[in-house]
N, C-alpha and C positions, 0 to 999 in steps of 0.2 A: 700211368699218366705220361703223356708225351710233353715235350717242351711247349708245343702249341697250346695244350690244355693248361699248362702252368702259367703261360702269359695271359690267358683268358681269366684265370683265377686272380691274378694280381692287378687286373684292370684293363684288359683289352686295349682300346684306344682312348686312354684317359688323359688327365692333365700332364702326366709325365711324357707320354708319347708325343703329344702336341708340341710341348716345349722342346723336347729332344729333336724332333724332326725339323722344327723351325730353326734352331741354332745350328743344326748340321747343314741346312739348306743355304743359310746366309753366305758362307764362304764360297759356295758354288756359283753365286751371282758374279763373283770376280773370276771364276774359273774360265768362263768364256773370254774374259778380257785378256788373260794371258795367252790363250790359244790363238787368238786373232789380233793380238796387240800390234804386230808388225804392220798391219794395214795403216796404222797411224804413226808409230814410232819409226817405221822404215818407209814412209811415203816418199815418193820421188817427185819433187816439185819441178816446175819448168826451169830450165837452166841453159846456159850457153857459155862459151869460153870467156875467160876473164880478159877484158880489154882495158888498156890504160895508155892512150895516146898522149894525153897531157898528164904529167906527174900529179898524183893525189887527186885525180879527177876521173872517176869510173862510173859505169852504168849500174850502180847498185839499186836495190829495190826502193830506196828512199831518195833516189836522185830526182831533184825537183825540175830540172830543165828537160822535160820530156822530149821536146823537139830535137834538142841537141843529142840526147841519148839515142833516139831513133837514127839520127844521122851517123853516129858512131857505129851503131850496129850494122848499118847498111854498108859502110866502107871497110868493116873489120870481120864480119861474120857472113858467110854465104847463106843463102836461103834454101830451104828444102822444097819438096814438091807442093806443099801447102802454103808456100810463101811465108814460112816461119823460120826464125834463125836456127841454123843447124846446132845440134846439141853438143857435138863432139868434134867439130872442125872450125878452123878459122883461116883467114887469108894469111899467107906467109908475109906478104907486104900489104900495107894499107892501100886500098883501091879508091883513091880520091876521085877518079873519074866517075864512080858510081853515084856521086852526088848529083850528077846530071840525071834528071827524071826520065829522060829518053833512053838511058842506057840500061841494058839488061845484063844479067850475070850468067846467062844460059851456057855460054861457051867457055867461061872462065873458072867456074867453081870447081871443076874436076882437075884443073891444071896447077893451080897455085894455092892449094890449101894444105894444112898440116893439122895434126891432133892438137888438142888444148895443152899447151906447155906450161902455162902459169896458173892453172886451176880454173875454177868455174864460178860464175855468178848465178845465184839461185833466186827464184821468185819466192819471197817469204810472206806473201800476202795471206796465205792459208796456214802454212806450217812455219812457225818461226825457227824451228830447229828439229831435224830428224837425224838418224844415224847416217842417212845418205848425204846430207849437207855437212855433217860433222867430219866424216872420213872420206868424202868424195867417192862414194860407191856408185859411180855413173860411168858410162862409156865402157872402157875396157874392164872396169871392176864391177859392172852392174850385176853380174851373175852371183856375186857374193851375197846379195840380198836374199835370193832364193836359198843359197847355201845355209844362211843363218837360220831360216825357218826350218829347214830339214834337220839341222843340228838340234833345234829345240824339240822337234817331233821324235828324234832319236832318243832324246832324254826321256820323253814320255814312254817310249817303248821299254827302255832299260828300267825305268821306275816301276812300270807294271810288273816286270819280272822280279825285281829286287824286293819292292815293298809288298808285293802279293805274297811271296814266300815268307818274308819276315813277319807279316801280320798273323800268319798261321802259327808262328813260333812264339812271338812276344805279345800278341793281342792287338785288337783293332785300335783301342784308345791310345796306347803308347805310340804306335806308328802314326796315327792321325795327328797327335800333338807334335811329334817330331816333324811331320810334313809341314804343318803350319809354321813352325819356327824356321825350317829350311827355306820355304818359299818367301818368308818375310825377309830373311837375311840375304839370300842369293838374289831375290828380286830387287832389293834395295841396292845391292852391289852392282847390278846391271846398270843402274842409273849413274853410278860413279865410275863406270868403266872408262879407262883412258885410251883404249885402243880396241880395234875390232876383235882381236883374238880373245882379250879378256871378256868382251861382251858375249861372245859365243860360248865361252866356258861357263859363265854364270847363267846364261840362258839354258844351257844343257841341264845344269843342276836344278834350275827352276822347273823345267819340264819333268824331271824325275819326281820332284815334290808334288807336282800337279797330279801325277798318277796316284801317288800315295793318298792324296786328299780324296780324289774321285772314288777309288776303290774302297777305302775305309769308311767314307761317308755313307756309301750305299750299304755296306755290310752292317754298320751300326744301326742304320735306319730300319732295314728290313728284319734284322734279327731281334729287334725289340717291338716289332709290329705283328699282330696276328695275321694269319694266312689270308683271311678274307679281305683284309684292308691293304695288303701289300701293293696291289695294283694302283690304289689311290696314292700311296706314298711314292710309287714309281713315277706317277704323273707329276707330283709336286717337285720331285728332283729333276725330272726332264724339263719342266717349264722354268726351273731356276736358271738353267743355261740360256734359255730363250730370253728371259727378262734381262739377264746379264748382258746380252748384246745391245739392248736398248740403253742400258746404263753406260756401256762403253762409248757409244756414240755421243752421249751428252757430256761425259767426262772429257773425252778427247776434244770436243768442240770448245769446252771451257779452258782446257789446258793444252795449247798448241805446241809447247816445248816438250820434246820426247823424254828428257830426263825427269822433269816434274811429273809427267804422265806416268812414267814407269814407277815412280815413288807412290803416286796416288793409288795404284792398283796393287801395291806390294805392302805398304806400311799397315793397312788394316789387318793383315794377317797376324801382326803382333797382338792385336786385340783378340782375334780368334784363338791364338795360342794361350792367352791367359784364361779365357773362359772355357777353353777345352778341358781344363782340369776338372771341371764340373761334370763332364760326360760320364756316363755309367758304362763300364766295360760290358761287353756282350756276355750274358749269363750262359748262353749256349757254348761260347768259346771257353769260358772258365770251367764249365763242366767237362767238356771234352779234353781240356788240358789237365784235368784231375784236381782242380782247385774248387772243390765242392763247397767248402766253408765260405769262401769269398763269393761264389755264385749264389749261395743262399742269402748272404747279406745284401747283395745287389737286388735280388728279387724282393726281399722284404722292404728295401728302400723304395723300390718302384711302387709296391703296394701301399706304402705309407703316403707317398706323394699323390697317388690316385685315390686316396681316401678309403683304402681297403686294408687297413693295418691288421685287422683281426684275421682276414684270409691269409695275409702274409705270414703271420705268426704260426699258422697251422702247418706251414710247409716244413719239411724235415729233410735231412741229408738222405734218408732212405728214398724219398720221393725223387730227389735229383738223381740218385744212383739208378733207380729203376728207369727213369726217362732216358738217362745216358745209355743204358744197355740197349734200349729200343733204337735209339739214334745210331749207335755204333753197329748194331746188327744189320740195320737197313742200309748203312753206308759201306759196310765191309765189302771189299772187292779186290780182286787180284788182276784186274784189267790194266793194260798199258796203252800208251799212245798208238802203238802198232795196230790196235783194234780199230782205229779210225779208218784204216784202209784194208783190213784183213778180209772182210766179206763183201760180196757184190753190192748189196743195197746200201750198207753204211759207207762203202767207198764212193758210191755215186753221190750220196748225200754230202760227204766231206768235200768232194771235188766241186760240186755246185755251190756249196756255201763259201768255199774259198773265193770263188769268183764274185759272189754276192757281196761279201764283207769287204774284200779288197777294193772293188770298183766303187762301192758306195762311199767309202772313206776317201778314196783317191779323187773321185769327181767332186765330192763335197768340199774338200780343202782346195781343190783346183779352182772352184768357183768363189769360195768365200775369201780367198787370199788375193783376189784380182779386182778389187773394187774400183781402182783408179781408171780402168780401161773402159768404163761405161760412159765417161764424159759428163756425168752428173755429179752433184755434190756427194763426196765420199761419206759425209755424215748422214745424209738422207738415205743413201742406198744401204748403209749399215742398219738404220732403223727399220727399213722395209725388210731387209734380210731377217731381222729378228722377229718382225711381225708375222711374216709368212709361216713361221713354224707353228703358230697357234692354230690356224685353220687346217694346215697340212696334217698335223698330228691328229686332229679331231676327225678329219675325213678318213685318214688312214685307219683310225680306230674303228669307225663304222664299217669300212670295207672289210677289215679283218673279221669283224664279228658277224656280218651278214652275207658276205660274198665268199670269203675264204682267204687263206694265207697265200697260197700260190699265185692266185690272180693278182692280189694286192702287191706282192713282192715283184712279180714280173712286170706289171704295168707301171709301177712307180719307177723302176729302173729304166725301162724302155722310153717312157715319156721324158724322163730327165735327159737321157742321151739325145733324143730328138730335139729337145729345146736347146741343148748346147750346140748341136750341129747346125741348127737353123740360124744361129747367130753368125755363122760364117758367111752367110749369104745376105745378111742385113747390112746396108751401108753404114759407115761410121757416123754419118750425120743424123741418122734416125736413132738418136740416143735413148729416147723413151722406150721404143720397141725393143732395143737391145737389152735394156735394163729389165723390162717385163719378162722377156724370155729367160734371162738369167735368174730372176726371182722365182719364176715358175719351176725351173729346173732345180733350184735349191730347195724349194718346198717339197718336190717329189723325192729328193734325196733324204730330207728329214723324215718323211713318211717311211722311206725304205729302211732307215736306221731303226725306227720303232718296230716295224714289222719283223725285221731280221732278228731283233733281240728276242721276241716271243717265239718266232718260227724255229729258231735254232734249238731252243730248249724243248720244243715239242717233237723235233725230228730225232734228236739223239736219245738213246735209251738211258735209263737212270744210271746204269753201271759205268757209262763213259760220258755222261752229260757234262760234268765239269771240265773234263779233259778236252772234249770237243769244243765247248764254248770258249775255253782259254785259247785253243789253237786258232779258231777263226778270228777272235779278237786281236790276236797277234798279227794276223794278216791285215786287219783293218789299220793297225798302227803302222805297218809297213807301207800301206797305201798313203797314209798321211805324210810319211817321210819322202816318198817318191814324188808326190804331187807337185811340190815347189820346184823340184829339179826338172820336171817336164817343161816348165815355163821357159827353160833355157833353149828349148828347141825352136823357139821363135826366131833365133838367129839364122836358121836355115830356111824357114818358111813361116811367115807371120801367123798363118792360120793353123799351123801344125799342132800347137798345144790344144786348141779347141777340138781338132779332129780326134786327138788321143783321148781327151777328157770325155768326148761324146761317144766314141766307139766303145770304150770300156763298159759303161753301164748297159749299153744295148746288148753286147755280147753276154754280159752277166744276166740280163733280163731273160734272154733266150735260155741260158743255162738253168735259171730258176724254174722254167717250165717243166723241167725233168724231175723236179722235187715232188714227193707225194703230198697230197693235201692232208692237213691235220685238223681241220675244223670239225668240231663235235666228235673227235676221236680220243679214246683213252690214251694216256701216256704209255709208251713202251718202257718196260722195266729192264729187259735183257736184249742182247743183240739178236737172239733168236726171234724175239717179238717183231723186230724190224724186218728181218729176213722173211718171216712168215707172211708179211703183207704183200709179197710178190706172188704168192700162190693164189689160186682161185678161192673165192670166199667160202665155197662149200667145203673145200679141203681144210681151210683154216679153222672152221668151226667144229670139225669132227673132234670129239673127245673133250671139248672145252666145257667145263662145268662151273667155271668161276666168272662167267660173263656178268658184268655189272651194267646197270642202266647208265646211259650217257649223262643223265642229270647228275649222277653221283660223282662223275669225273670232271665236271666243269671247272672246279677250283684247283684241281691238281697241277695244271701247268704253272700257275703262279707260285705254288708252293715249291715246285722243283726248281724253277728258274731262279727265283729270288733266294 
């Protein structure tokens, strides 16, 4: 009896699994909030140099004498090409002659200006407070905004490595509960940061905990779910992130102060920490860790909750030991990471998937962390970004099922790249068109993520599947780290970030064309199975006596991936 059969015996998808998956999915609603929180906590409002010609009389956002304020700006701040006050320059001396409406500043703005020496005045009509206004991360310090997001994503990468290995040693439940507590504490500490350095440190630790939550939520969900329903659970988990983007837009709109917003998405994890003790440790992990008695108790507990107490009482240590032997014999392997590049076909698969995963994550975070540049309400565009995931993932699912993995992967990436590059040629005043192109590109990248997750598991053979999946996921996180840094290249050429964000998925889409199609194909078990696919079909079939009908192999990809 295998573990899958044991799960069927204690209740398949019963009351326990429904409650379990629901409680695991709730924290994921806020996971998206932390990933893209800087769209709101680090929003850059309109600003210009601080001016105070008359003592205690400045052009703040609550200044009532609007006409007088405009006059002060005219004689104190030069205008840019759009006839808006310069953000980082001011006149060295007050230009009283500019009060004459017939006078222009065309010849004077480059001669008698200086950087802002006394700070900045910010437009607080949308955001009452952000880390930008708190620590003046504008002008010469504006690149620190992107640096902060990259530091957070670096925490996500480190957390995946640390918590992934610790979960195999100490169990999924323990690491998940710890991650809840860590993100609750460090996320709250972010809100009380007194300087930018402290902010980055706590954001890094929050990113680590974020990885621990994501990895262990998925593991606990699928390891208590029968094979045939794991795809459904995967959809629930995937859509939890999408719904979380809706929630973030609403919460951010209601709480315009960055410190209170940070607390709003962090404090609920204290609640998740307390109810996390109810979670049931993975029986599969307990068995493989040699804790057979505890694994038996957990299975009997699940059977009781599902109304199958009698079936649970029939289980014995011998059943667990037998199922453990089957699991360990099938998983036993001496392969290493070097096997990802040792043979021609697997090497080609690894190289192409590196491009696919890196570029998908790279372009995705490049788009989703740039909401302010579309000229429309940042809250509206956030809601639309979340909404586009729903049809994008559904369309991707049907394309994967009826057209094929390779076509879906390549077309999603290439279309995303074209949409991003097209925005370079759209004038800034066509804000709706620019937003629509960005939303379309983001939807394509969401579909690319879904396809890549399935495609990767089907391309790698069983003996190195986990190694290969972990490797390409690391490349995806590296893409998330690099994406904010590329935004800094706009200092050299304003359109350069879009060129890079658009070119990367197009190149990766072309690389995906060199991957083999896996639709309606049985999963490869060994490296030799992958290499044999390069040979002519007649040669491959010679001597094979164990061919199975395709219908019998349809559910295997989900079993292996999850």
